[in-house]
C-alpha positions as CSV (number, residue, x, y, z in Angstrom):
1,M,0.0,0.0,0.0
2,A,1.4,3.4,-1.1
3,K,0.9,6.8,0.5
4,V,-0.7,9.2,-2.0
5,L,-1.3,12.9,-1.6
6,L,-4.2,14.3,-3.6
7,V,-3.8,18.1,-4.0
8,D,-7.4,19.1,-3.9
9,T,-10.4,18.9,-1.5
10,N,-13.2,20.0,-3.8
11,L,-16.1,17.7,-4.6
12,A,-14.8,17.4,-8.2
13,A,-11.8,15.5,-6.9
14,W,-14.0,12.9,-5.1
15,P,-14.0,10.4,-8.0
16,I,-10.2,10.5,-8.1
17,H,-10.1,10.0,-4.4
18,Q,-12.4,7.0,-4.6
19,A,-10.3,5.5,-7.5
20,L,-7.2,5.8,-5.4
21,V,-8.8,4.3,-2.3
22,A,-10.3,1.4,-4.3
23,Q,-6.7,0.5,-5.3
24,G,-5.8,0.1,-1.7
25,H,-3.7,3.2,-1.2
26,E,-3.5,5.4,1.9
27,V,-4.9,8.6,0.5
28,F,-4.2,12.0,2.0
29,V,-5.9,15.2,0.8
30,V,-4.7,18.8,1.2
31,G,-6.4,22.2,0.9
32,G,-7.0,25.3,2.8
33,N,-10.8,25.2,3.0
34,P,-12.1,22.9,5.8
35,Q,-15.7,23.3,4.4
36,D,-14.8,21.5,1.1
37,Y,-16.3,18.1,0.5
38,L,-13.1,16.0,0.8
39,A,-12.0,18.0,3.9
40,N,-15.1,16.6,5.6
41,A,-15.2,13.2,3.9
42,S,-11.6,12.1,4.1
43,P,-10.1,10.7,7.3
44,N,-6.7,12.0,6.2
45,Y,-7.5,15.7,5.5
46,I,-4.7,18.2,6.0
47,C,-5.7,21.8,6.4
48,Q,-3.0,23.6,4.6
49,D,-2.8,26.1,1.7
50,Y,-1.0,24.2,-1.0
51,A,0.2,27.5,-2.6
52,D,2.9,27.4,0.0
53,R,5.5,25.3,-1.8
54,R,8.0,25.2,1.1
55,R,5.4,23.9,3.5
56,M,4.2,21.4,0.9
57,G,7.7,20.1,0.6
58,V,7.9,19.6,4.4
59,L,4.5,17.8,4.3
60,L,5.7,15.4,1.6
61,E,8.7,14.5,3.6
62,E,6.9,14.2,7.0
63,L,4.2,11.9,5.6
64,G,6.6,9.9,3.4
65,I,4.4,10.4,0.3
66,D,5.1,8.0,-2.5
67,H,2.8,9.5,-5.2
68,L,1.5,13.0,-5.8
69,V,-1.8,13.5,-7.7
70,P,-3.0,16.8,-9.0
71,G,-6.7,17.6,-8.5
72,C,-9.2,19.4,-10.6
73,N,-7.8,22.9,-11.0
74,D,-4.9,24.3,-12.9
75,F,-3.2,25.7,-9.9
76,S,-3.1,22.3,-8.2
77,Y,-1.3,20.9,-11.2
78,T,1.1,23.9,-11.3
79,V,2.0,23.3,-7.6
80,C,2.5,19.5,-8.3
81,A,4.8,20.3,-11.2
82,D,6.9,22.6,-9.0
83,L,7.2,19.9,-6.3
84,N,8.0,17.3,-8.9
85,E,11.1,19.2,-9.9
86,Q,12.4,18.6,-6.4
87,F,11.0,15.2,-5.5
88,G,10.7,13.4,-8.9
89,F,7.2,11.9,-8.8
90,S,5.5,9.9,-11.7
91,G,3.3,11.2,-14.5
92,I,3.7,15.0,-14.0
93,D,5.0,17.3,-16.7
94,S,7.9,19.6,-16.3
95,V,7.4,23.2,-15.0
96,V,8.3,24.5,-18.5
97,N,5.6,22.4,-20.2
98,T,3.1,23.1,-17.4
99,Q,3.5,26.9,-18.0
100,I,3.2,26.5,-21.8
101,I,0.0,24.6,-21.4
102,N,-1.7,26.4,-18.4
103,N,-0.7,30.0,-19.3
104,K,-3.0,31.1,-22.1
105,E,-0.6,33.6,-23.5
106,Q,2.3,31.1,-23.6
107,F,0.1,28.4,-25.1
108,R,-1.1,30.8,-27.9
109,R,2.5,31.7,-28.7
110,F,3.5,28.0,-28.8
111,A,0.5,27.0,-30.9
112,L,0.8,29.8,-33.4
113,A,4.5,28.9,-33.9
114,N,3.6,25.3,-34.5
115,S,0.5,25.6,-36.7
116,I,-1.9,24.4,-34.0
117,P,-5.3,26.2,-34.6
118,V,-5.9,28.9,-31.9
119,P,-7.6,32.3,-32.1
120,A,-5.4,35.2,-33.2
121,V,-3.7,37.3,-30.5
122,F,-3.6,41.1,-30.6
123,S,-1.8,43.8,-28.7
124,V,-3.8,46.4,-26.9
125,E,-3.0,48.9,-29.6
126,Q,-4.4,46.5,-32.3
127,A,-7.4,45.3,-30.3
128,L,-10.0,47.9,-31.5
129,D,-9.1,47.3,-35.1
130,F,-10.0,43.6,-35.0
131,L,-13.4,43.6,-33.2
132,P,-14.9,41.6,-31.7
133,V,-12.1,40.6,-29.3
134,I,-12.1,38.8,-26.0
135,V,-10.0,39.9,-23.0
136,K,-9.2,37.3,-20.4
137,P,-6.7,36.5,-17.6
138,V,-3.9,34.2,-18.7
139,D,-4.4,31.9,-15.7
140,S,-7.9,32.0,-14.3
141,Y,-10.9,29.6,-14.7
142,S,-14.7,29.4,-14.8
143,G,-14.9,32.5,-17.0
144,R,-13.8,34.9,-14.3
145,G,-12.5,38.2,-15.5
146,V,-13.5,37.6,-19.1
147,T,-15.0,40.3,-21.3
148,V,-16.0,40.5,-25.0
149,I,-15.4,43.9,-26.6
150,R,-17.7,44.5,-29.7
151,D,-17.5,48.3,-30.1
152,R,-14.7,50.8,-30.6
153,N,-14.6,51.9,-27.0
154,T,-11.3,52.7,-25.4
155,A,-12.8,53.0,-21.9
156,A,-14.5,49.6,-22.2
157,L,-11.3,48.0,-23.3
158,A,-9.4,49.5,-20.3
159,Q,-12.1,48.3,-17.9
160,A,-11.9,44.8,-19.4
161,I,-8.1,44.7,-19.0
162,H,-8.5,45.8,-15.4
163,A,-11.1,43.0,-14.7
164,A,-8.8,40.4,-16.3
165,E,-5.7,41.5,-14.3
166,A,-7.8,41.4,-11.1
167,Q,-8.7,37.8,-11.7
168,S,-5.2,36.6,-12.7
169,R,-2.7,35.2,-10.1
170,S,0.1,36.8,-12.1
171,G,-1.8,40.0,-13.0
172,Q,-1.5,39.2,-16.7
173,Y,-4.1,39.2,-19.5
174,L,-4.6,38.3,-23.1
175,V,-6.5,40.0,-25.9
176,E,-7.5,37.6,-28.7
177,Q,-9.9,37.1,-31.6
178,Y,-13.5,36.4,-30.4
179,I,-14.9,33.5,-32.4
180,E,-18.6,32.6,-32.5
181,G,-19.4,28.9,-32.6
182,Q,-20.2,25.8,-30.6
183,L,-18.0,25.1,-27.6
184,L,-16.9,21.5,-27.2
185,S,-14.4,19.7,-25.0
186,H,-12.0,16.9,-25.9
187,S,-10.6,14.6,-23.2
188,A,-7.7,12.4,-24.5
189,F,-5.6,9.9,-22.7
190,L,-2.1,9.8,-24.1
191,R,0.3,6.9,-24.1
192,G,3.6,7.3,-25.8
193,E,2.5,10.8,-27.2
194,K,-0.4,9.1,-29.0
195,I,-4.1,9.1,-28.1
196,L,-5.1,5.8,-26.5
197,L,-8.7,6.7,-25.8
198,D,-10.7,10.0,-26.2
199,F,-14.1,11.6,-25.7
200,F,-15.8,14.6,-27.3
201,V,-18.4,16.6,-25.2
202,E,-20.8,19.4,-26.3
203,E,-20.9,22.2,-23.7
204,Q,-23.2,25.1,-23.0
205,C,-22.7,28.2,-20.9
206,I,-26.3,29.1,-19.8
207,A,-26.3,31.1,-16.6
208,S,-22.9,32.7,-17.2
209,P,-21.5,33.3,-20.7
210,F,-18.0,31.9,-20.1
211,A,-18.6,29.1,-17.5
212,V,-19.8,25.7,-18.7
213,D,-22.9,24.4,-16.8
214,T,-24.5,21.9,-19.2
215,S,-22.9,19.1,-21.3
216,K,-23.3,15.7,-22.9
217,V,-21.1,13.3,-24.8
218,V,-21.3,13.9,-28.6
219,A,-22.3,11.1,-30.8
220,D,-22.6,12.8,-34.2
221,L,-19.4,14.8,-34.5
222,S,-17.9,14.5,-38.0
223,D,-14.8,12.3,-38.6
224,T,-13.1,15.4,-40.1
225,V,-13.5,17.4,-36.9
226,R,-12.4,14.5,-34.7
227,A,-9.3,14.0,-36.9
228,K,-8.4,17.7,-36.8
229,V,-8.6,17.8,-33.0
230,R,-6.7,14.6,-32.5
231,S,-4.0,15.7,-34.9
232,A,-3.5,18.9,-33.0
233,I,-3.3,17.2,-29.6
234,E,-0.8,14.5,-30.8
235,S,1.3,17.2,-32.5
236,M,1.4,19.1,-29.2
237,A,2.3,16.0,-27.3
238,Q,5.1,15.1,-29.6
239,L,6.5,18.7,-29.8
240,L,6.6,19.0,-26.0
241,G,7.3,15.4,-25.1
242,L,4.3,15.2,-22.8
243,A,4.1,12.6,-20.1
244,D,1.5,9.9,-20.4
245,G,-1.9,10.8,-19.1
246,L,-4.8,13.1,-19.7
247,V,-4.9,16.1,-22.0
248,H,-8.2,18.0,-21.7
249,T,-9.0,20.6,-24.3
250,Q,-11.8,23.1,-25.0
251,F,-12.3,24.2,-28.6
252,I,-14.7,26.3,-30.7
253,L,-16.3,24.6,-33.7
254,Q,-17.6,26.6,-36.7
255,G,-18.5,24.4,-39.6
256,D,-15.5,22.0,-39.9
257,A,-13.1,24.7,-38.6
258,I,-11.7,24.4,-35.1
259,W,-10.0,26.8,-32.7
260,I,-8.4,25.5,-29.5
261,V,-9.1,27.9,-26.7
262,E,-7.9,26.1,-23.6
263,V,-5.7,23.1,-22.7
264,T,-5.0,21.5,-19.4
265,R,-3.5,18.3,-18.0
266,R,-5.5,18.2,-14.8
267,C,-8.9,16.5,-14.4
268,P,-11.7,18.9,-15.4
269,G,-14.1,20.1,-12.7
270,D,-17.8,19.8,-11.9
271,L,-17.6,16.0,-11.9
272,Y,-16.8,15.8,-15.6
273,S,-15.2,12.5,-14.9
274,L,-18.6,11.1,-13.9
275,L,-20.2,12.4,-17.1
276,I,-17.7,10.2,-19.0
277,E,-18.0,7.2,-16.7
278,Y,-21.9,7.3,-16.6
279,S,-22.1,7.9,-20.4
280,T,-19.5,5.4,-21.7
281,G,-18.6,3.0,-18.9
282,Y,-14.9,3.9,-19.1
283,A,-13.2,4.5,-15.7
284,Y,-12.1,8.0,-16.4
285,A,-10.9,8.9,-12.8
286,Q,-9.0,5.6,-12.6
287,M,-7.3,6.2,-15.9
288,Y,-6.5,9.8,-14.9
289,A,-4.8,8.6,-11.6
290,S,-2.8,5.7,-13.1
291,P,0.2,7.6,-14.5
292,F,0.7,9.5,-11.2
293,L,0.9,6.1,-9.5
294,G,3.6,4.9,-11.9
295,I,1.1,2.5,-13.5
296,P,1.3,2.1,-17.4
297,L,-1.8,3.7,-18.9
298,S,-4.4,1.3,-20.2
299,V,-8.1,1.3,-21.0
300,A,-10.2,0.7,-17.9
301,G,-13.9,0.0,-17.5
302,I,-16.5,-1.7,-19.5
303,S,-17.7,0.1,-22.6
304,G,-21.4,0.9,-22.8
305,E,-23.8,3.7,-23.8
306,R,-26.1,5.6,-21.5
307,F,-27.9,8.9,-22.4
308,I,-26.6,11.2,-19.8
309,V,-26.7,15.0,-19.4
310,R,-24.6,16.8,-16.8
311,H,-25.8,20.1,-15.4
312,T,-24.4,22.5,-12.7
313,V,-27.3,24.3,-11.0
314,T,-26.4,28.0,-10.8
315,V,-28.4,31.3,-10.8
316,P,-28.0,34.2,-13.2
317,Q,-28.5,36.7,-10.3
318,E,-28.0,36.6,-6.5
319,T,-30.8,34.4,-5.1
320,R,-31.9,33.0,-1.8
321,F,-31.9,29.3,-2.5
322,T,-34.6,27.0,-1.0
323,A,-35.2,24.1,-3.5
324,V,-34.7,22.9,-7.0
325,A,-38.2,22.3,-8.4
326,F,-38.4,20.2,-11.6
327,K,-41.1,21.1,-14.1
328,R,-41.2,17.6,-15.7
329,A,-40.3,14.1,-14.6
330,V,-36.6,13.2,-15.0
331,S,-34.6,10.2,-14.0
332,L,-31.5,11.2,-12.1
333,A,-28.3,9.1,-12.3
334,G,-26.9,11.3,-9.5
335,Y,-27.4,14.6,-7.6
336,F,-24.6,16.2,-5.7
337,S,-25.5,19.0,-3.4
338,L,-23.2,22.0,-3.0
339,A,-25.6,24.4,-1.1
340,R,-28.1,24.2,1.8
341,S,-31.6,25.5,1.7
342,G,-31.7,29.1,3.0
343,E,-28.3,29.9,1.6
344,L,-27.8,33.2,-0.3
345,M,-26.3,32.2,-3.7
346,A,-24.0,34.5,-5.6
347,K,-24.7,34.8,-9.4
348,A,-23.0,32.4,-11.7
349,P,-20.3,31.3,-11.9
350,L,-19.4,32.1,-8.3
351,G,-22.4,30.4,-6.6
352,R,-23.2,26.8,-7.3
353,I,-26.2,24.9,-5.8
354,G,-25.5,21.4,-7.1
355,I,-24.6,19.1,-9.9
356,F,-27.0,16.6,-11.3
357,F,-26.9,13.9,-14.0
358,T,-30.1,13.0,-15.9
359,E,-30.5,9.7,-17.6
360,S,-32.8,9.1,-20.6
361,P,-34.1,5.9,-22.3
362,N,-33.0,7.2,-25.7
363,R,-31.2,9.9,-27.5
364,Q,-34.3,11.8,-28.4
365,D,-35.3,12.2,-24.7
366,Q,-31.8,13.1,-23.8
367,Q,-31.9,15.9,-26.4
368,S,-35.2,17.1,-25.1
369,I,-33.8,17.4,-21.6
370,Y,-30.7,19.1,-22.9
371,D,-32.8,21.7,-24.8
372,D,-35.0,22.4,-21.8
373,L,-31.8,23.0,-19.7
374,V,-30.5,25.4,-22.4
375,R,-33.8,27.3,-22.3
376,R,-33.8,27.2,-18.5
377,T,-37.2,25.5,-18.5
378,L,-36.4,22.1,-16.9
379,Y,-36.6,23.4,-13.3
380,A,-37.0,26.5,-11.2
381,I,-35.1,27.7,-8.2
382,R,-37.3,28.5,-5.2
């Protein structure tokens, strides 16, 4: 039995925690919020801010940790990459590669130099000549600090830059081409810089324009689009010499054209791993964890098809939450509560009430539920 440190205490990391425990490991979790799910659920919770690299190094030595596993946010992976430089764990990319992938400005520069399709990047001086543009932090998440500029308005651009800087850990921002289209994600497990297994998911941002809250596995994506995305990911893996494991990507689709907007090597949040596991039967969290344990990556789980929709319950404006009242009968594969009745919920993406997974008997019913969620007519918040 090995000692494993999971660097995350959020509910999103729970499937990873369970996969590690199921393999017989002694699993510790670390994070600075004692109210998080794993902080309460794990018997081996360590209340410590993992941003403090020195204290994290001391913790690794004191516990005698054998394996280090990043959680479900980019900062967790960045911290693990830093610690890996000193301690030499399995499955974690170098600090240089981690920066190239996680920092949006560095990734755009790398991608443009290597013919990987990404939106064009503009200087502040150029921005108002190439409208619409989008201003975003180079290192934030969940759409925080993101603004679209559609009009020649210098004051609005300055305000957008200020908002992006305020949400960036490094105080840096990016101005790039704003592309209209369908948002999708691609989760690929790499072995030897080649894709072993991958999944495509359609995503919607309903309550907040830049934070995904509704998604389902895509069945009808064209072979042309799939090939373009896979080619880009394998090219990136080979150019950087990426470690075996997960590469998770978001991209914009317009016709058969793609633009990659975000890449990460950590497990995506909001229980994305369960969306894949429920929908396909593949053991996503187990496969994610394997390379960090020094286990050669292989396909895990039993393939099968279920018609699942994942939805994060949020509110478009500040609301006192009492209950989620469904307006039609739905079958739930799972509901994970993130809020208590009576709690004042911040507007999306800051406040989250819960995450649920609906299951349908066929694809038509699945699409009907999905459409109702997009229209915000499936349930009401009371």
